[in-house]
N, C-alpha and C positions, 0 to 999 in steps of 0.2 A: 320455404321448402316443405316444412311440416304441414302447412295448410294445403299445399298442392297435393301432397301424398295422401293426406286424410280425405280430401275431396274425391280423389280417384278411388280410394278403397271404399268409401261409403256410397257414392252415387253410381259408380260403374261396376265395382266388384261385389256390391251389396254386403259388405262386412258390417257387423253390428257397430253401433256408435261408440261404446266404451272401448272395445278392443281396437277400433280404428284410432281413437285419440291416444291410447296408451302406446300403440305401435308407432304412430307418427312421432310422438314426443320422445320415446325411448331411443329409436334409431337415429333421429336427427340430433339429439343432444350429444349422444356418443359420437356421432359423425363430426360434430364440431370439435370434440376432443381429438378425433382422428386427424382433423386438419391441422391442429396445433402441433401434433406429433410429427407431421411431415416437415415442418420448418427446420428442425435441427438436421435432418437428412439432406435438405437442400443446401443449408449453410456449409456443411462439411463435405459436400461433394462438388464436383466440377463438371461442366459440359465441354471442357477443352478436349481436343482430340487425344492428347496423351493419356487422359484419365477417363475416356469415354466408356471403356469396358468396366472399370471399377464403378463408375457412376451408375451404369445400367444394372449391374449386379446388386449394388447397394439398394436401389429403388425396388428391384424385384423382391429381394428379401424383406425390405421394409414394408412393401405392399402386402405380401403374404402374411407377415406377422401382425400388422395393424388391422388388416381386414378380418383375420381370424379372431383377434381380440374383440374387435367391434361386433362381429356377428355372434361370437360366443357369449359375450356379456349381455348383448341385447336379447338374444333368444332365450338365454338362461333366465334372465329377469322376467320376461313375458311368460315363459313356461311356469314360473313359480307363482305369479300372481293371477294367472288365468288358467290354472290347471284343470278347472272344472268345465272349461269351454272347449269341448272336443272339436267343434266345427272350426273355430279360429285356429286352434293348435294344428289342425290338419292343413289349413291354408298357410300357416306360418312355415311349417316344414316343407310344403310344396314350393314356397316362394324362395327357398334358399338359393337355387342357381342364379335367378335374376338379381337377387340381392348381392351375390358375389360379383356379378358382372357390373352392377351399378356401383358397388364399392370400388372396384378397380378403376372405372371411369372417373369417379369423383376423386380418387387418390391422384390420378393423372392430372386432373384439372387443378387440384391443389398445388401439385408440384410445379406445373407450368406457370401458374399464377405467381408462385413464390420466386421462381427463376426470373420471370419477367420483372418482378420488383427488384430483385438483387442486381440484375444487369442494368436496369434503368438507373438505379442508385450509383452503380459503378461508372456508368456512362456520364452521369452528371458530375461525379467526382473527377473523372478524367478531364472533362471539359474545363472544370474549374482549375485543375492543376495545369492544363495546357495554357489557359488564359494567364495564369500567374507566371508561368515560365516565359511566355511571350512578353509579358509586361516587364519582367526582370531583364530579359535580353534586350528589349527595346530601350530600357533605361540605361543599360550598360553601353549600348551602341551610341545612344545620344550623348552620354558622358564622354565617350571616346571621341566622338566628332567635335564636341564642344571644347575638348582639351587640346585640339590640334591648332594651337596658336602658332602663327608664323614665327619660327625661331629667329629669322633675320630681323624682324621688328625688335625683338628683345635685345639681340646682339648690337644692332645699330643704335638703339637707345642707350645702352650701356657705354658704347664708344663715344656717343655724343656727351653723355654725362662726364666721362673721363676727360674729354677735351675741355669742357666747361669748367671743371674744377680748377683749371689753371688760368683760364681767361676771364671767367665770369662765375665765381663761386655762388653768388645769389641765384643766378639763373640755373646753375647745376642743382642747387637745393630744391628749387621750384620743380625742376624736371624729375628729380627723385621722388618727390611727393606725388606728382601726377602719375608716374610709372607705378608707384606703390599702390595708389588708389585703383588704377586700372587693373593691375594684376590681382589685387584682392577681390575685385568684382569677377574677374575672369575665372579664377580658380576657387571660388567660394564653394565649400563642400555642400553636397546635397542640392545644388541649384539646378534642378531639372524641370521644375514647374514653371508655368508662365508667370511673368513679372510685369509690372507697369512699364509702359513704353518710356516713361520719364527716366527710369533707372538706366535703361539701355542708352538713351540720349546723353545722360550724364557721363557714362563710360566713354561714349564717342567723343564728348568734349575733352576728356582726359587724353584720349588717343590723339586727337587733333593738336592739342597743346604740345604733346611730345613731338609729333611730326613737324610742327612749325619750327621747332628748334633746329631741325635738319634742313628744312627747305625755305625757311624765312618767308619773305613776301611772295615767293613763287606759289605758295599754297593759299588758295582762296576757297573758303568753305562757307556756304550759306545754308542754315537749317531753318526750315519753316514748318511749324507744328503748333496747332492750337492747344490750349490747355485741356480741352475736352478730349482731344486725341491722345494726349499724354497719359490719360487714364486707361487707354486700351492695353490689353494683355498681349505680350509677345514672348517667345522663347528667348532666354538669355543668350547674348552673343550671336544674334541672328542678323542684325543690321551692320554691326561693326566689321565683319569680314567683307561686306560689300564696300564699305568706306575704305577699308585697307586696300582692296582691289583697285578702287578708283584712284587712291594716292599712288599706288604702284605704277599704274599704266597711264594716269593722267598727269602726273608730276615727275615721278622718278625717271620715266623713260623718255623724257623730253627736256629740252633746255628752256622751253617757253613757260609762261605762267600757266598754272593749272587751276581750273575752276571746277569746284565740286558743289553740287546742290543736293540737299536732302529734303524732300517734300512729303509730308504725311497728311492723309485725309481719311475721314471715316464716313462710310455710307453703306447702307443696306447690310449692316452687320459684318462688314469686312473692313479691316484696316489696310489701306493702300500706302505703300512706301515707295517713293521714286528716288533712286540714287543715280545722279547724272554726273558725268565728268567729260571734259574735253580730252581729246587724244589725237595722236598723229596717225592717220589711217595708213600711212606708208610704213609705219613701224611694224614689222612682222611679229614682234614679241607680244603685241597687244592681243593677238589671237590666242595666245597661250595663257589662259586665265588661272592656271594652277588649281589648287585644291579649294580656294575660297568659295567660288560659286557652286562647285560640285558638293562641297561640304554643306552649304546652306540648303541646297536642293534636297540632299539626302535627309537632312534633319526635318525639313518640312514634310517630306513624304512619310517619315516615321511618325511624326506627330499628328498629321491630319489626313494621312492616307490619300494624298492627292499629289499628282506629279506636275500639275499646272499652276502652282502657286508662285513660281519664279519665272519671269519672262524677260527676255533680253531683246533690245532693239539697238541697231547701230546706224548711224548716218555717216556723212563724210568726216565730220569733226566731233561727233558726240556719241558717247556710249551710255546707254540707259538700261538700268535694271529696275524692273517693277516687281515688288514683293507684295503678295496678298496673304493676309493673316486673318482667318475667320475668327470672329468673336462670338462666344457663346451667349 
């Protein structure tokens, strides 16, 4: 800025070299201090509509005071050290109007620049706060969805244990341990992150062990998963509701033997899980899948922002759910 001003004065206005240098340095150094003085006015004023009048008045007064100080100090200093240069002093006095105008413009530029900085910083902070709020709400919703265990499963398990305590105490003890392990996994505090598929399959094993006490040989379950796939990451309790749904409609709703298969495969960075069960197509209650599938679909959408990660296919005697879980 000082260089541009000095060049204009020296080459265009033909001001002597020494006065030109002193003029450019003096006015621009003090101008920098003027810019620093604008910052507190910006910080403690607002551009909101409710305070617009006060903001304008604040800056009008601030501009008048700061420009007056800037010009008074600069011109007073130059008058004192160049008192014997009548030509320059005449030029200096004559330039006062356009220096006032330029000071006002520069004050405005300083203020606008500071406001832009303040509002961009506020905008970034709001974005961060909104992202944190969304993350918190997302975790809360995921925790709520994960906590929606079918109460009938727990009640039925407790009833089965109660009956077994009289007829088969050892089997009752085995079922208590299985139920305890499953519930410990299901309600584990802070379990919102992805976990290895192996842990989910272990919980499903406990669930199946409990259900076999109720349904006996009618419940046939086959799980096929490679050791490599078991290392894949899945949300906790994302497959178990599908298995519970298969038990409900593939075994509980029919007197025939129910077959359930769980097949896992990994390809192209996606874990594919197929849960299939036989069912009676004439049974109208099969169409009412309850909260199980809706719960899983909602959780997948929250986690991966994709509504197509759960797919359903039905044939005459087979109900199939395909689960897609992206792997990072």
